[in-house]
Biopython code that builds the backbone (N, CA, C, O; Angstrom):
import numpy as np
from Bio.PDB.StructureBuilder import StructureBuilder

atoms = [
    (1, "MET", "N", (-13.214, 18.350, 24.534)),
    (1, "MET", "CA", (-13.172, 17.843, 23.173)),
    (1, "MET", "C", (-13.369, 16.326, 23.231)),
    (1, "MET", "O", (-12.722, 15.646, 24.028)),
    (2, "PRO", "N", (-14.262, 15.795, 22.387)),
    (2, "PRO", "CA", (-14.523, 14.353, 22.401)),
    (2, "PRO", "C", (-13.324, 13.536, 21.898)),
    (2, "PRO", "O", (-12.541, 13.992, 21.065)),
    (3, "THR", "N", (-13.213, 12.326, 22.429)),
    (3, "THR", "CA", (-12.187, 11.389, 21.977)),
    (3, "THR", "C", (-12.837, 10.356, 21.064)),
    (3, "THR", "O", (-13.883, 9.795, 21.389)),
    (4, "PHE", "N", (-12.206, 10.115, 19.922)),
    (4, "PHE", "CA", (-12.678, 9.142, 18.956)),
    (4, "PHE", "C", (-11.637, 8.037, 18.834)),
    (4, "PHE", "O", (-10.434, 8.293, 18.876)),
    (5, "ALA", "N", (-12.116, 6.806, 18.683)),
    (5, "ALA", "CA", (-11.230, 5.651, 18.534)),
    (5, "ALA", "C", (-11.264, 5.209, 17.071)),
    (5, "ALA", "O", (-12.316, 4.843, 16.546)),
    (6, "PHE", "N", (-10.095, 5.249, 16.418)),
    (6, "PHE", "CA", (-9.953, 4.860, 15.017)),
    (6, "PHE", "C", (-9.291, 3.492, 14.970)),
    (6, "PHE", "O", (-8.250, 3.273, 15.590)),
    (7, "GLN", "N", (-9.913, 2.560, 14.219)),
    (7, "GLN", "CA", (-9.330, 1.228, 14.134)),
    (7, "GLN", "C", (-9.498, 0.649, 12.740)),
    (7, "GLN", "O", (-10.598, 0.640, 12.188)),
    (8, "TRP", "N", (-8.389, 0.164, 12.172)),
    (8, "TRP", "CA", (-8.344, -0.485, 10.863)),
    (8, "TRP", "C", (-8.382, -1.979, 11.087)),
    (8, "TRP", "O", (-7.802, -2.465, 12.058)),
    (9, "THR", "N", (-9.048, -2.724, 10.219)),
    (9, "THR", "CA", (-9.096, -4.179, 10.300)),
    (9, "THR", "C", (-7.694, -4.733, 10.537)),
    (9, "THR", "O", (-6.745, -4.370, 9.843)),
    (10, "GLY", "N", (-7.580, -5.611, 11.522)),
    (10, "GLY", "CA", (-6.309, -6.255, 11.809)),
    (10, "GLY", "C", (-5.486, -5.562, 12.882)),
    (10, "GLY", "O", (-4.533, -6.151, 13.391)),
    (11, "GLU", "N", (-5.824, -4.333, 13.239)),
    (11, "GLU", "CA", (-5.109, -3.653, 14.316)),
    (11, "GLU", "C", (-5.572, -4.202, 15.653)),
    (11, "GLU", "O", (-6.749, -4.522, 15.821)),
    (12, "THR", "N", (-4.659, -4.311, 16.601)),
    (12, "THR", "CA", (-5.022, -4.851, 17.902)),
    (12, "THR", "C", (-5.598, -3.794, 18.836)),
    (12, "THR", "O", (-6.384, -4.109, 19.729)),
    (13, "ALA", "N", (-5.209, -2.548, 18.629)),
    (13, "ALA", "CA", (-5.712, -1.483, 19.505)),
    (13, "ALA", "C", (-6.043, -0.251, 18.669)),
    (13, "ALA", "O", (-5.325, 0.068, 17.722)),
    (14, "PRO", "N", (-7.121, 0.440, 19.014)),
    (14, "PRO", "CA", (-7.478, 1.642, 18.262)),
    (14, "PRO", "C", (-6.547, 2.806, 18.597)),
    (14, "PRO", "O", (-5.927, 2.851, 19.659)),
    (15, "ALA", "N", (-6.473, 3.738, 17.662)),
    (15, "ALA", "CA", (-5.769, 5.001, 17.904)),
    (15, "ALA", "C", (-6.798, 5.977, 18.470)),
    (15, "ALA", "O", (-7.848, 6.196, 17.866)),
    (16, "LEU", "N", (-6.502, 6.556, 19.617)),
    (16, "LEU", "CA", (-7.419, 7.504, 20.253)),
    (16, "LEU", "C", (-7.020, 8.914, 19.855)),
    (16, "LEU", "O", (-5.867, 9.318, 20.002)),
    (17, "VAL", "N", (-8.011, 9.664, 19.341)),
    (17, "VAL", "CA", (-7.745, 11.012, 18.838)),
    (17, "VAL", "C", (-8.810, 11.957, 19.378)),
    (17, "VAL", "O", (-10.005, 11.669, 19.302)),
    (18, "ASP", "N", (-8.371, 13.080, 19.922)),
    (18, "ASP", "CA", (-9.296, 14.129, 20.371)),
    (18, "ASP", "C", (-9.585, 15.047, 19.192)),
    (18, "ASP", "O", (-8.676, 15.634, 18.605)),
    (19, "LEU", "N", (-10.867, 15.162, 18.856)),
    (19, "LEU", "CA", (-11.298, 16.011, 17.742)),
    (19, "LEU", "C", (-12.547, 16.770, 18.159)),
    (19, "LEU", "O", (-13.261, 16.337, 19.065)),
    (20, "PRO", "N", (-12.820, 17.895, 17.512)),
    (20, "PRO", "CA", (-13.951, 18.717, 17.940)),
    (20, "PRO", "C", (-15.336, 18.104, 17.726)),
    (20, "PRO", "O", (-16.256, 18.359, 18.503)),
    (21, "ASP", "N", (-15.488, 17.283, 16.656)),
    (21, "ASP", "CA", (-16.821, 16.757, 16.365)),
    (21, "ASP", "C", (-16.743, 15.601, 15.365)),
    (21, "ASP", "O", (-15.661, 15.229, 14.911)),
    (22, "GLU", "N", (-17.917, 15.035, 15.029)),
    (22, "GLU", "CA", (-17.970, 13.910, 14.097)),
    (22, "GLU", "C", (-17.513, 14.287, 12.699)),
    (22, "GLU", "O", (-16.933, 13.456, 12.000)),
    (23, "ALA", "N", (-17.759, 15.522, 12.276)),
    (23, "ALA", "CA", (-17.312, 15.953, 10.948)),
    (23, "ALA", "C", (-15.786, 15.903, 10.868)),
    (23, "ALA", "O", (-15.229, 15.476, 9.857)),
    (24, "ALA", "N", (-15.120, 16.334, 11.920)),
    (24, "ALA", "CA", (-13.656, 16.268, 11.961)),
    (24, "ALA", "C", (-13.190, 14.822, 12.008)),
    (24, "ALA", "O", (-12.168, 14.484, 11.412)),
    (25, "ALA", "N", (-13.923, 13.965, 12.708)),
    (25, "ALA", "CA", (-13.582, 12.541, 12.775)),
    (25, "ALA", "C", (-13.717, 11.906, 11.393)),
    (25, "ALA", "O", (-12.894, 11.073, 11.011)),
    (26, "TRP", "N", (-14.745, 12.292, 10.643)),
    (26, "TRP", "CA", (-14.919, 11.759, 9.287)),
    (26, "TRP", "C", (-13.744, 12.178, 8.402)),
    (26, "TRP", "O", (-13.183, 11.349, 7.686)),
    (27, "ARG", "N", (-13.374, 13.440, 8.447)),
    (27, "ARG", "CA", (-12.239, 13.905, 7.644)),
    (27, "ARG", "C", (-10.969, 13.144, 8.007)),
    (27, "ARG", "O", (-10.190, 12.769, 7.130)),
    (28, "GLN", "N", (-10.766, 12.917, 9.296)),
    (28, "GLN", "CA", (-9.585, 12.184, 9.753)),
    (28, "GLN", "C", (-9.632, 10.727, 9.282)),
    (28, "GLN", "O", (-8.609, 10.176, 8.877)),
    (29, "ALA", "N", (-10.808, 10.103, 9.332)),
    (29, "ALA", "CA", (-10.953, 8.715, 8.882)),
    (29, "ALA", "C", (-10.640, 8.587, 7.396)),
    (29, "ALA", "O", (-9.962, 7.645, 6.986)),
    (30, "VAL", "N", (-11.125, 9.519, 6.590)),
    (30, "VAL", "CA", (-10.865, 9.487, 5.147)),
    (30, "VAL", "C", (-9.373, 9.680, 4.878)),
    (30, "VAL", "O", (-8.785, 8.946, 4.083)),
    (31, "ALA", "N", (-8.762, 10.658, 5.535)),
    (31, "ALA", "CA", (-7.336, 10.920, 5.334)),
    (31, "ALA", "C", (-6.487, 9.731, 5.775)),
    (31, "ALA", "O", (-5.545, 9.347, 5.082)),
    (32, "THR", "N", (-6.817, 9.154, 6.920)),
    (32, "THR", "CA", (-6.045, 8.011, 7.436)),
    (32, "THR", "C", (-6.196, 6.794, 6.531)),
    (32, "THR", "O", (-5.218, 6.097, 6.262)),
    (33, "THR", "N", (-7.413, 6.533, 6.060)),
    (33, "THR", "CA", (-7.633, 5.406, 5.150)),
    (33, "THR", "C", (-6.817, 5.598, 3.874)),
    (33, "THR", "O", (-6.214, 4.650, 3.372)),
    (34, "GLY", "N", (-6.799, 6.809, 3.357)),
    (34, "GLY", "CA", (-5.998, 7.093, 2.168)),
    (34, "GLY", "C", (-4.519, 6.834, 2.406)),
    (34, "GLY", "O", (-3.838, 6.271, 1.549)),
    (35, "GLU", "N", (-4.021, 7.243, 3.569)),
    (35, "GLU", "CA", (-2.608, 7.017, 3.905)),
    (35, "GLU", "C", (-2.303, 5.517, 4.002)),
    (35, "GLU", "O", (-1.274, 5.056, 3.508)),
    (36, "ILE", "N", (-3.195, 4.769, 4.635)),
    (36, "ILE", "CA", (-2.992, 3.325, 4.782)),
    (36, "ILE", "C", (-2.965, 2.655, 3.413)),
    (36, "ILE", "O", (-2.096, 1.826, 3.147)),
    (37, "LEU", "N", (-3.907, 3.008, 2.545)),
    (37, "LEU", "CA", (-3.946, 2.420, 1.206)),
    (37, "LEU", "C", (-2.690, 2.772, 0.411)),
    (37, "LEU", "O", (-2.147, 1.933, -0.308)),
    (38, "ARG", "N", (-2.240, 3.999, 0.543)),
    (38, "ARG", "CA", (-1.026, 4.434, -0.157)),
    (38, "ARG", "C", (0.187, 3.639, 0.343)),
    (38, "ARG", "O", (1.044, 3.248, -0.450)),
    (39, "ASP", "N", (0.256, 3.404, 1.652)),
    (39, "ASP", "CA", (1.378, 2.666, 2.234)),
    (39, "ASP", "C", (1.382, 1.189, 1.831)),
    (39, "ASP", "O", (2.434, 0.550, 1.846)),
    (40, "LEU", "N", (0.218, 0.641, 1.472)),
    (40, "LEU", "CA", (0.153, -0.760, 1.052)),
    (40, "LEU", "C", (0.856, -0.968, -0.297)),
    (40, "LEU", "O", (1.250, -2.086, -0.628)),
    (41, "ASP", "N", (1.007, 0.094, -1.057)),
    (41, "ASP", "CA", (1.749, 0.067, -2.319)),
    (41, "ASP", "C", (1.305, -1.075, -3.235)),
    (41, "ASP", "O", (2.129, -1.810, -3.777)),
    (42, "GLY", "N", (-0.020, -1.208, -3.395)),
    (42, "GLY", "CA", (-0.549, -2.213, -4.307)),
    (42, "GLY", "C", (-0.646, -3.616, -3.743)),
    (42, "GLY", "O", (-0.936, -4.555, -4.484)),
    (43, "SER", "N", (-0.411, -3.784, -2.450)),
    (43, "SER", "CA", (-0.388, -5.137, -1.889)),
    (43, "SER", "C", (-1.661, -5.511, -1.124)),
    (43, "SER", "O", (-1.618, -6.375, -0.247)),
    (44, "LEU", "N", (-2.771, -4.885, -1.436)),
    (44, "LEU", "CA", (-4.042, -5.211, -0.787)),
    (44, "LEU", "C", (-4.494, -6.588, -1.254)),
    (44, "LEU", "O", (-4.672, -6.792, -2.455)),
    (45, "PRO", "N", (-4.686, -7.543, -0.341)),
    (45, "PRO", "CA", (-5.050, -8.907, -0.742)),
    (45, "PRO", "C", (-6.418, -8.982, -1.411)),
    (45, "PRO", "O", (-7.320, -8.203, -1.105)),
    (46, "VAL", "N", (-6.552, -9.931, -2.325)),
    (46, "VAL", "CA", (-7.810, -10.207, -3.009)),
    (46, "VAL", "C", (-8.128, -11.672, -2.771)),
    (46, "VAL", "O", (-7.221, -12.482, -2.960)),
    (47, "PRO", "N", (-9.298, -12.089, -2.384)),
    (47, "PRO", "CA", (-10.361, -11.224, -1.896)),
    (47, "PRO", "C", (-10.105, -10.804, -0.460)),
    (47, "PRO", "O", (-9.282, -11.388, 0.245)),
    (48, "GLY", "N", (-10.824, -9.790, -0.053)),
    (48, "GLY", "CA", (-10.687, -9.348, 1.329)),
    (48, "GLY", "C", (-11.672, -8.260, 1.675)),
    (48, "GLY", "O", (-12.217, -7.589, 0.798)),
    (49, "ASP", "N", (-11.894, -8.093, 2.960)),
    (49, "ASP", "CA", (-12.732, -7.019, 3.485)),
    (49, "ASP", "C", (-11.908, -6.272, 4.516)),
    (49, "ASP", "O", (-11.343, -6.869, 5.433)),
    (50, "PHE", "N", (-11.847, -4.980, 4.357)),
    (50, "PHE", "CA", (-11.069, -4.133, 5.247)),
    (50, "PHE", "C", (-11.935, -2.955, 5.646)),
    (50, "PHE", "O", (-12.709, -2.437, 4.842)),
    (51, "GLU", "N", (-11.797, -2.534, 6.901)),
    (51, "GLU", "CA", (-12.665, -1.463, 7.379)),
    (51, "GLU", "C", (-11.933, -0.563, 8.360)),
    (51, "GLU", "O", (-11.179, -1.023, 9.217)),
    (52, "MET", "N", (-12.177, 0.726, 8.210)),
    (52, "MET", "CA", (-11.755, 1.722, 9.181)),
    (52, "MET", "C", (-13.020, 2.086, 9.948)),
    (52, "MET", "O", (-13.990, 2.567, 9.362)),
    (53, "THR", "N", (-13.010, 1.855, 11.258)),
    (53, "THR", "CA", (-14.159, 2.237, 12.076)),
    (53, "THR", "C", (-13.764, 3.355, 13.020)),
    (53, "THR", "O", (-12.623, 3.451, 13.472)),
    (54, "VAL", "N", (-14.736, 4.188, 13.299)),
    (54, "VAL", "CA", (-14.558, 5.277, 14.253)),
    (54, "VAL", "C", (-15.643, 5.115, 15.308)),
    (54, "VAL", "O", (-16.836, 5.083, 15.005)),
    (55, "ARG", "N", (-15.196, 5.013, 16.549)),
    (55, "ARG", "CA", (-16.129, 4.831, 17.670)),
    (55, "ARG", "C", (-16.073, 6.031, 18.606)),
    (55, "ARG", "O", (-15.074, 6.745, 18.684)),
    (56, "ASP", "N", (-17.184, 6.227, 19.315)),
    (56, "ASP", "CA", (-17.211, 7.287, 20.324)),
    (56, "ASP", "C", (-16.735, 6.729, 21.663)),
    (56, "ASP", "O", (-16.307, 5.578, 21.746)),
    (57, "ALA", "N", (-16.810, 7.542, 22.698)),
    (57, "ALA", "CA", (-16.311, 7.152, 24.020)),
    (57, "ALA", "C", (-17.068, 5.961, 24.613)),
    (57, "ALA", "O", (-16.538, 5.267, 25.481)),
    (58, "THR", "N", (-18.304, 5.716, 24.154)),
    (58, "THR", "CA", (-19.080, 4.580, 24.659)),
    (58, "THR", "C", (-18.783, 3.296, 23.898)),
    (58, "THR", "O", (-19.238, 2.223, 24.294)),
    (59, "GLY", "N", (-18.019, 3.393, 22.801)),
    (59, "GLY", "CA", (-17.714, 2.232, 21.981)),
    (59, "GLY", "C", (-18.656, 2.051, 20.805)),
    (59, "GLY", "O", (-18.499, 1.110, 20.027)),
    (60, "ALA", "N", (-19.638, 2.942, 20.662)),
    (60, "ALA", "CA", (-20.578, 2.852, 19.543)),
    (60, "ALA", "C", (-19.888, 3.277, 18.249)),
    (60, "ALA", "O", (-19.159, 4.268, 18.219)),
    (61, "VAL", "N", (-20.128, 2.510, 17.172)),
    (61, "VAL", "CA", (-19.570, 2.867, 15.866)),
    (61, "VAL", "C", (-20.322, 4.075, 15.321)),
    (61, "VAL", "O", (-21.542, 4.048, 15.159)),
    (62, "LEU", "N", (-19.567, 5.131, 15.042)),
    (62, "LEU", "CA", (-20.144, 6.341, 14.465)),
    (62, "LEU", "C", (-19.995, 6.370, 12.955)),
    (62, "LEU", "O", (-20.900, 6.784, 12.230)),
    (63, "LEU", "N", (-18.842, 5.923, 12.500)),
    (63, "LEU", "CA", (-18.498, 6.009, 11.084)),
    (63, "LEU", "C", (-17.736, 4.756, 10.678)),
    (63, "LEU", "O", (-17.064, 4.136, 11.503)),
    (64, "ALA", "N", (-17.841, 4.390, 9.419)),
    (64, "ALA", "CA", (-17.054, 3.272, 8.909)),
    (64, "ALA", "C", (-16.788, 3.478, 7.429)),
    (64, "ALA", "O", (-17.653, 3.934, 6.680)),
    (65, "ILE", "N", (-15.582, 3.136, 7.025)),
    (65, "ILE", "CA", (-15.220, 3.102, 5.618)),
    (65, "ILE", "C", (-14.854, 1.648, 5.338)),
    (65, "ILE", "O", (-13.921, 1.108, 5.932)),
    (66, "THR", "N", (-15.593, 1.025, 4.437)),
    (66, "THR", "CA", (-15.389, -0.388, 4.144)),
    (66, "THR", "C", (-14.845, -0.550, 2.727)),
    (66, "THR", "O", (-15.333, 0.069, 1.781)),
    (67, "ILE", "N", (-13.832, -1.389, 2.606)),
    (67, "ILE", "CA", (-13.247, -1.703, 1.307)),
    (67, "ILE", "C", (-13.396, -3.202, 1.108)),
    (67, "ILE", "O", (-12.918, -4.005, 1.909)),
    (68, "HIS", "N", (-14.065, -3.560, 0.031)),
    (68, "HIS", "CA", (-14.261, -4.973, -0.290)),
    (68, "HIS", "C", (-13.513, -5.241, -1.592)),
    (68, "HIS", "O", (-13.793, -4.615, -2.615)),
    (69, "THR", "N", (-12.568, -6.167, -1.550)),
    (69, "THR", "CA", (-11.829, -6.500, -2.759)),
    (69, "THR", "C", (-12.294, -7.848, -3.293)),
    (69, "THR", "O", (-12.610, -8.760, -2.529)),
    (70, "ARG", "N", (-12.329, -7.955, -4.603)),
    (70, "ARG", "CA", (-12.695, -9.206, -5.252)),
    (70, "ARG", "C", (-12.034, -9.255, -6.609)),
    (70, "ARG", "O", (-11.600, -8.239, -7.153)),
    (71, "GLN", "N", (-11.970, -10.429, -7.129)),
    (71, "GLN", "CA", (-11.394, -10.627, -8.453)),
    (71, "GLN", "C", (-12.436, -11.295, -9.311)),
    (71, "GLN", "O", (-13.123, -12.214, -8.863)),
    (72, "ARG", "N", (-12.558, -10.852, -10.512)),
    (72, "ARG", "CA", (-13.559, -11.448, -11.396)),
    (72, "ARG", "C", (-13.111, -12.851, -11.761)),
    (72, "ARG", "O", (-11.917, -13.100, -11.924)),
    (73, "PRO", "N", (-14.056, -13.769, -11.889)),
    (73, "PRO", "CA", (-13.692, -15.153, -12.226)),
    (73, "PRO", "C", (-13.007, -15.238, -13.582)),
    (73, "PRO", "O", (-13.326, -14.485, -14.502)),
    (74, "VAL", "N", (-12.073, -16.152, -13.692)),
    (74, "VAL", "CA", (-11.409, -16.418, -14.950)),
    (74, "VAL", "C", (-12.405, -17.152, -15.852)),
    (74, "VAL", "O", (-13.167, -17.998, -15.383)),
    (75, "GLU", "N", (-12.396, -16.823, -17.148)),
    (75, "GLU", "CA", (-13.335, -17.479, -18.070)),
    (75, "GLU", "C", (-13.215, -18.995, -17.958)),
    (75, "GLU", "O", (-12.113, -19.544, -17.932)),
    (76, "GLY", "N", (-14.358, -19.656, -17.893)),
    (76, "GLY", "CA", (-14.392, -21.108, -17.788)),
    (76, "GLY", "C", (-14.395, -21.605, -16.351)),
    (76, "GLY", "O", (-14.566, -22.802, -16.116)),
    (77, "GLU", "N", (-14.205, -20.695, -15.364)),
    (77, "GLU", "CA", (-14.247, -21.067, -13.946)),
    (77, "GLU", "C", (-15.496, -20.450, -13.325)),
    (77, "GLU", "O", (-16.045, -19.470, -13.828)),
    (78, "GLY", "N", (-15.929, -21.054, -12.217)),
    (78, "GLY", "CA", (-16.987, -20.508, -11.404)),
    (78, "GLY", "C", (-18.253, -20.397, -12.124)),
    (78, "GLY", "O", (-19.248, -19.946, -11.556)),
]
sb = StructureBuilder()
sb.init_structure("model")
sb.init_model(0)
sb.init_chain("A")
sb.init_seg("    ")
for serial, (resi, resn, name, xyz) in enumerate(atoms, 1):
    if name == "N":
        sb.init_residue(resn, " ", resi, " ")
    sb.init_atom(name, np.array(xyz, "f"), 0.0, 1.0, " ", f" {name:<3s}", serial, name[0])
structure = sb.get_structure()
């Protein structure tokens, strides 16, 4: 069974998970990203870029979920 490395922006080390294939890795990435967002409880910084990456055993990125946060300018600014 292949090993996939899951890493969220800001983590120092990836979580290594054995899964049957890339489809299972995608499902795991979506579920894990949802859990992380839920645990943030509304505290996701603005602006910011956050990403969950999934790599194969060679270190190549197979999948990525990217979240880009921004705030619209206040009237009269920018």
